[in-house]
Residue frames relative to the residue before (quaternion, step in Angstrom):
aa qw qx qy qz dx dy dz
M 1.0000 0.0000 0.0000 0.0000 0.00 0.00 0.00
S 0.0700 0.7996 -0.5938 0.0563 3.55 -1.01 0.73
L 0.2640 -0.7198 0.6179 0.1744 3.51 -1.29 0.45
T 0.0284 0.8204 -0.5678 0.0615 3.56 -0.60 1.11
A 0.3955 -0.6931 0.5478 0.2514 3.53 -1.21 0.51
A 0.6832 0.4558 -0.2741 0.5003 3.55 1.25 -0.29
L 0.5918 -0.5634 0.4319 0.3819 3.52 -1.27 0.27
P 0.5581 -0.6090 0.4318 0.3622 3.59 -1.10 0.58
Q 0.4075 -0.6894 0.5390 0.2610 3.53 -1.15 0.60
Q 0.1326 -0.8115 0.5673 0.0450 3.55 -0.27 1.28
S 0.4851 -0.6943 0.4608 0.2652 3.55 -1.11 0.66
G 0.8332 -0.2372 0.1053 0.4883 3.54 0.20 1.34
A 0.6388 -0.5299 0.4018 0.3870 3.52 -1.35 0.10
S 0.5984 -0.6068 0.3973 0.3404 3.54 -1.23 0.46
G 0.4726 -0.6637 0.4530 0.3618 3.57 1.16 -0.50
R 0.6002 0.5349 -0.3646 0.4699 3.61 1.27 -0.14
D 0.2927 -0.7425 0.5686 0.1993 3.56 -0.91 0.86
A 0.7387 -0.4332 0.2788 0.4347 3.56 -1.32 0.18
A 0.6418 0.5362 -0.3348 0.4342 3.58 0.96 -0.81
E 0.6642 0.4932 -0.3060 0.4711 3.58 0.98 -0.83
L 0.6508 0.5090 -0.3182 0.4650 3.57 0.97 -0.82
E 0.6478 0.5119 -0.3241 0.4618 3.58 0.95 -0.80
A 0.6475 0.5125 -0.3187 0.4652 3.58 0.98 -0.80
L 0.6202 0.5366 -0.3315 0.4665 3.57 1.05 -0.79
A 0.6762 0.5033 -0.2917 0.4521 3.55 0.90 -0.97
T 0.6609 0.5181 -0.3103 0.4455 3.57 0.91 -0.90
Q 0.6779 0.4831 -0.2896 0.4724 3.58 0.92 -0.90
A 0.6757 0.4943 -0.2982 0.4585 3.57 0.91 -0.91
G 0.5924 0.5775 -0.3675 0.4247 3.57 1.06 -0.68
R 0.6767 0.4587 -0.2790 0.5038 3.55 1.10 -0.72
D 0.7145 0.4920 -0.2674 0.4194 3.55 0.78 -1.06
L 0.7797 0.3767 -0.1675 0.4712 3.58 1.00 -0.84
E 0.3172 0.7828 -0.4937 0.2071 3.60 1.24 0.10
H 0.7942 0.2678 -0.1465 0.5254 3.61 0.93 -0.78
A 0.4082 0.7051 -0.4775 0.3288 3.58 1.22 0.36
T 0.5439 -0.5845 0.4749 0.3701 3.56 -1.24 0.34
A 0.6566 -0.4963 0.3814 0.4208 3.56 -1.26 0.32
T 0.6359 0.5284 -0.3303 0.4554 3.58 1.00 -0.79
E 0.6606 0.5052 -0.3071 0.4626 3.58 0.95 -0.86
I 0.6360 0.5237 -0.3307 0.4604 3.57 1.02 -0.74
I 0.6694 0.4811 -0.2991 0.4806 3.57 0.92 -0.87
Q 0.6239 0.5321 -0.3440 0.4574 3.59 1.00 -0.77
W 0.6253 0.5272 -0.3353 0.4677 3.60 0.98 -0.80
A 0.6720 0.5047 -0.3029 0.4494 3.57 0.88 -0.92
V 0.6527 0.5034 -0.3106 0.4734 3.58 0.95 -0.87
D 0.6758 0.4945 -0.2939 0.4608 3.58 0.90 -0.92
T 0.7143 0.4749 -0.2495 0.4494 3.57 1.01 -0.83
F 0.8301 0.2553 -0.0876 0.4880 3.57 0.88 -0.95
G 0.2892 -0.7942 0.4981 0.1939 3.60 1.20 -0.28
E 0.8402 -0.1328 0.1191 0.5120 3.56 -0.89 -0.97
R 0.6339 0.5142 -0.3417 0.4658 3.59 1.24 -0.11
F 0.5799 0.4949 -0.3925 0.5146 3.54 1.21 0.71
C 0.0017 0.8017 -0.5974 0.0198 3.58 -0.93 0.87
I 0.3886 -0.6503 0.5996 0.2579 3.49 -1.42 0.30
T 0.1735 -0.7399 0.6285 0.1656 3.58 -1.15 0.53
S 0.0397 -0.8112 0.5833 -0.0073 3.57 -1.05 0.72
S 0.3300 -0.7304 0.5681 0.1871 3.56 -1.02 0.88
M 0.3727 -0.7489 0.4509 0.3113 3.56 1.35 -0.21
Q 0.2777 0.7043 -0.5758 0.3087 3.53 0.98 0.92
E 0.7142 -0.1505 0.0696 0.6800 3.49 1.23 -0.75
T 0.4291 -0.7331 0.4811 0.2168 3.57 -1.22 0.31
A 0.2449 0.8168 -0.4966 0.1618 3.58 1.18 0.49
L 0.6855 0.4718 -0.3038 0.4639 3.61 0.84 -0.89
S 0.6268 0.5241 -0.3320 0.4715 3.58 1.00 -0.78
H 0.6523 0.5177 -0.3095 0.4590 3.56 0.95 -0.91
L 0.6896 0.4769 -0.2924 0.4599 3.59 0.79 -0.99
A 0.6541 0.5124 -0.3194 0.4555 3.59 0.92 -0.86
S 0.6535 0.5238 -0.3210 0.4421 3.59 1.01 -0.74
T 0.6112 0.5304 -0.3616 0.4629 3.61 1.17 -0.39
V 0.6582 0.4715 -0.2969 0.5063 3.56 1.24 -0.48
Q 0.8016 0.0126 0.0449 0.5961 3.56 0.93 -0.96
P 0.2320 -0.7823 0.5612 0.1388 3.62 -0.03 1.21
G 0.7826 0.2966 -0.2402 0.4918 3.55 -0.99 0.89
I 0.3561 0.7534 -0.4883 0.2589 3.59 1.24 0.16
D 0.5115 -0.6395 0.4792 0.3158 3.57 -1.10 0.71
V 0.0567 -0.7627 0.6441 0.0145 3.55 -0.97 0.97
V 0.2198 -0.8002 0.5508 0.0895 3.56 -0.48 1.24
F 0.0552 -0.7839 0.6181 -0.0196 3.56 -0.82 1.11
L 0.2687 -0.7669 0.5656 0.1404 3.57 -0.74 1.09
D 0.1340 -0.7818 0.6066 0.0533 3.57 -0.47 1.20
T 0.2184 -0.8472 0.4755 0.0919 3.56 0.01 1.34
G 0.4839 -0.6341 0.4576 0.3929 3.58 1.18 -0.48
Y 0.7180 0.3871 -0.2280 0.5317 3.57 1.32 -0.17
H 0.3988 0.7358 -0.4758 0.2706 3.59 1.17 0.25
F 0.5542 -0.5338 0.5160 0.3763 3.50 -1.33 0.40
A 0.5934 -0.5655 0.4276 0.3812 3.58 -1.14 0.58
E 0.6218 0.5605 -0.3410 0.4276 3.58 1.05 -0.73
T 0.6386 0.5275 -0.3280 0.4542 3.59 1.07 -0.69
V 0.6557 0.4850 -0.3030 0.4930 3.56 0.94 -0.87
G 0.6395 0.5273 -0.3220 0.4575 3.57 1.03 -0.76
T 0.6266 0.5239 -0.3346 0.4701 3.58 1.05 -0.73
A 0.6381 0.5197 -0.3231 0.4673 3.58 0.99 -0.81
D 0.6583 0.5070 -0.3106 0.4616 3.58 0.90 -0.91
A 0.6759 0.4903 -0.2973 0.4631 3.57 0.92 -0.90
A 0.6287 0.5410 -0.3375 0.4451 3.59 0.99 -0.79
S 0.6533 0.5514 -0.3172 0.4106 3.57 0.98 -0.84
V 0.7625 0.3487 -0.1975 0.5078 3.59 1.15 -0.50
T 0.7228 0.4199 -0.2575 0.4848 3.61 1.21 -0.14
I 0.7168 0.3247 -0.2205 0.5764 3.60 1.25 -0.31
P 0.4438 -0.7038 0.4750 0.2865 3.64 -0.89 0.79
I 0.3363 0.7062 -0.5373 0.3155 3.53 0.36 1.37
N 0.3401 -0.6596 0.6089 0.2800 3.54 -1.36 0.13
L 0.1984 -0.8100 0.5443 0.0908 3.56 -0.21 1.28
V 0.1114 -0.7847 0.6095 0.0175 3.54 -0.72 1.15
T 0.1314 -0.8132 0.5656 0.0394 3.56 -0.28 1.27
V 0.1003 -0.8065 0.5827 -0.0072 3.55 -0.68 1.18
R 0.1268 -0.8109 0.5705 0.0281 3.56 -0.85 1.01
P 0.5995 -0.5510 0.4289 0.3911 3.59 -1.22 0.41
R 0.6435 -0.5280 0.3832 0.4002 3.57 -1.24 0.34
Q 0.7692 0.2624 -0.1517 0.5625 3.57 1.10 -0.68
T 0.4647 -0.6118 0.5492 0.3289 3.55 -1.17 0.57
V 0.6718 -0.4596 0.3642 0.4524 3.58 -1.26 0.14
A 0.6523 0.5189 -0.3194 0.4509 3.60 0.93 -0.85
E 0.6598 0.4972 -0.3087 0.4714 3.57 0.98 -0.81
Q 0.6383 0.5115 -0.3245 0.4750 3.58 1.01 -0.75
D 0.6325 0.5293 -0.3284 0.4602 3.57 0.98 -0.83
A 0.6678 0.5027 -0.3034 0.4576 3.59 0.96 -0.85
T 0.7010 0.4705 -0.2583 0.4696 3.57 1.09 -0.74
L 0.8344 0.2130 -0.0528 0.5056 3.56 0.81 -1.06
G 0.5919 -0.5618 0.3713 0.4429 3.57 1.27 -0.08
A 0.6042 -0.5985 0.3959 0.3465 3.53 -1.17 0.64
D 0.8591 0.1822 -0.1268 0.4611 3.51 -1.33 0.50
L 0.0481 0.8186 -0.5656 0.0881 3.57 0.80 1.03
F 0.5839 0.6065 -0.3618 0.4005 3.58 1.09 -0.72
A 0.6923 0.4624 -0.2757 0.4805 3.61 1.09 -0.64
R 0.7248 0.4404 -0.2378 0.4734 3.59 1.07 -0.74
N 0.7948 -0.0136 0.0494 0.6046 3.57 1.02 -0.79
P 0.1235 -0.8491 0.5085 0.0723 3.60 0.40 1.19
D 0.6008 0.5611 -0.3718 0.4312 3.61 1.06 -0.60
L 0.6708 0.4776 -0.2995 0.4818 3.59 0.92 -0.85
C 0.6254 0.5332 -0.3467 0.4520 3.58 0.99 -0.77
C 0.6635 0.4882 -0.3034 0.4790 3.60 0.92 -0.86
Q 0.6258 0.5434 -0.3402 0.4443 3.58 1.00 -0.77
L 0.7211 0.4520 -0.2473 0.4633 3.57 0.88 -0.96
R 0.7983 0.3543 -0.1558 0.4615 3.56 0.92 -0.87
K 0.7567 0.2994 -0.1933 0.5481 3.61 1.26 -0.21
V 0.7578 0.4305 -0.2407 0.4272 3.55 0.48 -1.25
A 0.7060 0.4616 -0.2775 0.4598 3.60 0.73 -1.02
P 0.6580 0.4911 -0.3416 0.4573 3.66 0.85 -0.75
L 0.6310 0.5195 -0.3468 0.4601 3.61 1.00 -0.74
E 0.6639 0.5106 -0.3207 0.4423 3.58 0.87 -0.89
R 0.6246 0.5054 -0.3423 0.4872 3.60 1.06 -0.64
A 0.6592 0.5224 -0.3141 0.4404 3.58 0.93 -0.89
L 0.7013 0.4990 -0.2759 0.4279 3.57 0.92 -0.90
Q 0.4503 0.6830 -0.4593 0.3461 3.60 1.22 -0.07
A 0.6608 0.5181 -0.3017 0.4515 3.58 1.17 -0.53
Y 0.7435 0.3898 -0.1855 0.5108 3.59 1.27 -0.20
D 0.3960 -0.6766 0.5632 0.2613 3.52 -1.38 0.30
A 0.8012 0.1213 -0.0281 0.5853 3.58 1.16 -0.56
W 0.0523 -0.7936 0.6061 0.0136 3.56 -1.13 0.70
A 0.2634 -0.7696 0.5678 0.1258 3.53 -1.15 0.71
T 0.1325 -0.7739 0.6179 0.0407 3.50 -1.14 0.78
G 0.4712 -0.7037 0.4645 0.2589 3.56 -1.17 0.54
I 0.3701 0.7513 -0.4929 0.2359 3.62 1.15 0.21
R 0.2048 -0.7805 0.5862 0.0728 3.54 -1.22 0.71
R 0.5972 -0.5929 0.4125 0.3489 3.56 -1.17 0.57
D 0.6916 0.5003 -0.2929 0.4309 3.59 1.03 -0.67
E 0.5044 0.6805 -0.4170 0.3295 3.61 1.23 0.05
G 0.7706 -0.2868 0.1793 0.5401 3.59 1.20 -0.19
P 0.7126 -0.4813 0.2995 0.4133 3.57 -1.26 0.31
D 0.6248 0.5535 -0.3486 0.4262 3.60 1.05 -0.63
R 0.7614 0.3489 -0.1777 0.5168 3.58 1.21 -0.50
A 0.3950 0.7790 -0.4312 0.2265 3.57 1.31 -0.04
N 0.7581 0.3578 -0.1973 0.5083 3.61 1.11 -0.59
T 0.2579 0.8029 -0.5027 0.1903 3.57 1.20 0.43
P 0.3123 -0.7435 0.5549 0.2045 3.64 -0.70 1.01
V 0.5381 -0.5976 0.4647 0.3706 3.60 -1.17 0.43
V 0.7610 0.0201 -0.0333 0.6476 3.57 1.20 -0.57
A 0.0801 0.8016 -0.5855 0.0908 3.57 -0.86 0.95
W 0.4860 -0.6147 0.5278 0.3276 3.53 -1.34 0.21
D 0.2243 -0.7574 0.6051 0.0998 3.55 -0.73 1.15
A 0.2053 -0.8454 0.4820 0.1042 3.55 0.24 1.32
R 0.6162 0.5703 -0.3573 0.4092 3.59 1.00 -0.74
R 0.7780 0.3188 -0.1630 0.5162 3.56 0.99 -0.83
G 0.3937 -0.7226 0.4801 0.3037 3.59 1.23 -0.28
K 0.5585 0.5835 -0.3796 0.4511 3.57 1.11 0.78
V 0.4590 -0.6051 0.5577 0.3348 3.53 -1.34 0.23
K 0.1603 -0.7971 0.5796 0.0551 3.56 -0.76 1.08
I 0.1148 -0.8217 0.5580 -0.0144 3.53 -0.71 1.16
A 0.0733 -0.7863 0.6134 0.0109 3.57 -0.95 0.96
P 0.1793 -0.8386 0.5039 0.1037 3.61 0.27 1.22
F 0.7231 0.4204 -0.2348 0.4953 3.59 1.14 -0.63
A 0.2907 0.8088 -0.4880 0.1524 3.62 1.22 0.07
R 0.7578 0.3797 -0.2088 0.4878 3.61 0.89 -0.89
W 0.4921 0.6593 -0.4377 0.3628 3.59 1.24 -0.06
T 0.3191 -0.6879 0.6113 0.2263 3.52 -1.31 0.45
Q 0.6775 -0.4448 0.3629 0.4599 3.56 -1.28 0.06
D 0.6281 0.5341 -0.3376 0.4542 3.59 1.05 -0.72
D 0.6183 0.5346 -0.3439 0.4622 3.59 1.04 -0.76
L 0.6701 0.4967 -0.2961 0.4653 3.56 0.92 -0.95
D 0.6568 0.5138 -0.3152 0.4531 3.57 0.89 -0.92
S 0.6529 0.5170 -0.3153 0.4551 3.58 0.97 -0.84
Y 0.6430 0.5148 -0.3274 0.4630 3.58 0.97 -0.82
I 0.6444 0.5280 -0.3213 0.4504 3.58 0.97 -0.88
V 0.6897 0.4710 -0.2808 0.4729 3.59 0.88 -0.93
D 0.6930 0.5045 -0.2864 0.4280 3.58 0.82 -1.01
N 0.7849 0.3241 -0.1534 0.5054 3.57 1.08 -0.71
G 0.4456 -0.7153 0.4440 0.3045 3.57 1.25 0.16
V 0.2259 0.8194 -0.4961 0.1774 3.55 1.07 0.78
M 0.4914 -0.6721 0.4811 0.2746 3.55 -1.00 0.89
T 0.0710 -0.7861 0.6132 0.0324 3.57 -1.04 0.82
N 0.5933 -0.5500 0.4519 0.3759 3.54 -1.28 0.41
P 0.5096 -0.6723 0.4338 0.3164 3.65 -0.76 0.93
L 0.5936 0.5999 -0.3679 0.3904 3.60 1.11 -0.57
L 0.5309 0.6244 -0.4095 0.4007 3.60 1.20 -0.39
H 0.7253 0.3981 -0.2179 0.5177 3.57 1.18 -0.60
D 0.6715 0.4579 -0.2866 0.5073 3.56 1.31 0.29
G 0.7367 -0.4612 0.2280 0.4388 3.55 1.09 0.76
Y 0.6401 0.4956 -0.3279 0.4870 3.57 1.28 0.23
P 0.0833 -0.8369 0.5392 0.0434 3.65 0.09 1.20
S 0.7494 0.1755 -0.1422 0.6224 3.58 1.30 -0.22
I 0.1235 -0.8518 0.5090 -0.0093 3.54 -0.45 1.26
G 0.0197 0.7768 -0.6283 0.0384 3.53 -0.81 1.09
C 0.7644 -0.2553 0.2390 0.5417 3.56 -1.02 -0.79
W 0.5980 -0.6329 0.3498 0.3456 3.56 -0.97 0.83
P 0.6591 0.5090 -0.3707 0.4112 3.70 0.86 -0.62
C 0.7688 0.3607 -0.1661 0.5013 3.60 1.14 -0.59
T 0.6619 0.4605 -0.3055 0.5065 3.59 1.22 0.40
R 0.0323 -0.7922 0.6094 0.0089 3.58 -0.89 0.92
R 0.6291 -0.5074 0.4183 0.4144 3.53 -1.29 0.22
V 0.3008 -0.7411 0.5800 0.1547 3.54 -1.23 0.62
A 0.4106 -0.7128 0.5142 0.2428 3.56 -0.88 0.94
P 0.6322 -0.5269 0.3943 0.4090 3.60 -1.14 0.51
G 0.7837 0.3010 -0.2421 0.4865 3.56 -0.90 0.97
E 0.5790 0.5676 -0.3854 0.4404 3.59 1.21 -0.28
D 0.6171 -0.5104 0.4326 0.4143 3.55 -1.26 0.39
P 0.5443 -0.6629 0.4000 0.3229 3.61 -0.80 0.95
R 0.7328 0.4056 -0.2442 0.4887 3.59 1.07 -0.63
S 0.4315 0.7243 -0.4515 0.2922 3.61 1.25 0.09
G 0.6239 0.5489 -0.3415 0.4391 3.57 1.22 -0.28
R 0.5904 0.5498 -0.3660 0.4639 3.58 1.29 -0.05
W 0.8345 -0.0561 -0.0171 0.5480 3.59 -0.75 1.13
A 0.0619 0.8436 -0.5290 0.0684 3.58 0.97 0.88
G 0.7940 0.2816 -0.2325 0.4860 3.55 -0.97 0.92
L 0.6829 0.4273 -0.2793 0.5226 3.57 1.28 -0.07
S 0.5482 -0.5979 0.4623 0.3580 3.56 -1.26 0.31
K 0.5098 0.6592 -0.4040 0.3772 3.58 1.27 -0.27
T 0.0394 -0.8144 0.5790 -0.0036 3.57 -0.91 0.97
E 0.7653 0.2385 -0.1474 0.5794 3.59 1.26 -0.25
C 0.5090 -0.6608 0.4599 0.3046 3.55 -1.14 0.61
G 0.6040 -0.5647 0.3578 0.4339 3.57 1.20 -0.44
I 0.5135 0.6485 -0.4182 0.3753 3.57 1.22 -0.24
H 0.7973 0.2981 -0.1353 0.5071 3.58 0.93 -0.91
T 0.6432 0.4887 -0.3391 0.4822 3.61 1.19 0.38
């Protein structure tokens, strides 16, 4: 296990072109629709090897944990935006030493101070879409250059924007295969997996934050509110841009 600020050094390209990867994704999306999360991850490991990674926001570590049971030492990409809660960074640090993963920490090209000097302070308040693009979307796209396929923990029950999430799909914007092993899971399924396997979670989940992003754009959620209503509260924005 290791924590790095740089991207992993992969051993060359896979030899698959975009057309072949897209065909793989389309076929797998059909074949694996009713497969278990473990079976989906096993397919990805068998198909892509070291050119497959997990991404994690460190809200909880269920996907990282499950993937590590299939492939110990699997790469887990964590986007350190510079605006995370201390608890989120702490969860990432703890995951790197308690789960058999290779944590790959990816940062934006500019620090928050450098961005403030270039674009003005508090870009998140003036132009949250641009802030997310610079601090989340662009760093992820640079990180994924080392891979042919990536997995995310998003689920269909998280809201209308994610209701049609395929278990495997072609990510045309990035030219990658995008995998959602938990797509068919419910919140109860996730909670049960966490309890049954003693999976580490972000402490903020127990402090009124059922959906955790960067601290300037995340607030506590009152009982009965939509779990994602604390993200970009008061704005029409509902996604950072990674999954849209």
